[in-house]
N, C-alpha and C positions, 0 to 999 in steps of 0.2 A: 504495500500499500503506499505510494507516494504521497510525499507529503505536497501540499498546495501551498505557496508561499503568497503571504497577502498584499492585493494588488495596491500599490500606490496610489495613495490620493492627492490628488493635486488641491492644493492650499490655496484656497481663494484670497486674493491681498484685502488688509482691509481697508474700510471703506477710505482712510486717510492717505494710503498708498494709492489706491487707486484715483481719487479725486487730484492727488498730484500728477499721477501720468497722464489725464485728462488736461490737467494747468500745462504740462509740458510740450501735449501736442497741440493747444493752441498758439504755446509763447512760437513753436516754430512758426505758424503763419501768419505771425506778427513780428517777424525778424527783420523785415525789410521796413519798418516805422523810421519815419522822421520825425524827429520832435525839435521847431522851435521854441526857444525862451519867450514866457509872458512877460508883456508890458509892463511894470510895475501898475501901472493903472488898472489893466485887468485883475492883476492880483489883488488889490484893494477890493474890489468888486467883490471876487470870491473869498475874502478874508470874511466882506459882511454877509454872503453867503452862507459861509459854516459857519456864523455865531448864529445867525434863525434856525438852521436848522439841528443846532445844537439845539438851541431852546426848545425845540419842538422835541428832540429826540427826552431830555430832559421832562418834559411833563407830560409824554405818552409813552415813551419808552418803544415804540416802533420802529422795528426795521429799518424803515425807509429813512426816519430821522438821523440813525446811526451810520449809515453808509454815502449820504449825501454830506453830513456834516463832516465825516471821514477824507470824502472825496473832493469837496470844496476845499477842505483844510490842506490838501495833499496841494490843489490847483494854488492856493494863495501865497504857498513857500518860497521866497525867493531863493534862498538858501537849502544848496543840493542837501546838506545831510538833513535838513529838517523836512524835505521833500521825500528824501528819501524814510525817514522816519513813519510820516505821514502815510506814505503808499502800501509801508509793510503793514499797518495798523489794517488800513482801509483791505489790505488783501487778507488778514487773519480775520476780522470782522465778515470777508466774503466767504471765507470758508467755513467760519462756526456757521454762517447764514446755510449754505449749501447742506451741511449734514444734517442742519433742524430739518431740513426741506427732504433730506433722503430720510428721514426716521432714523439714523443710526443702522441702517443698512449694513 
């Protein structure tokens, strides 16, 4: 009687890994973007929008307020390191929103 070896089960990637793989595919599609600097006048306008959406988020706690306040904050940052930090915050909030939409699958 020959013993059967157990079949290897393919491990499904965890949701965060799966999401990061989707993001990598999107990044490839966006790799040819050219980004021009914003004029300070426009950055000031975006700063006002960031504060307005931040107030909206503080009073309602809804995802639109959070994402828009972070997006406008990133757009209003003239300092590259501040803009980078704001974009990382926006990416983290976006990933969290996606994970909530996926329901922890």
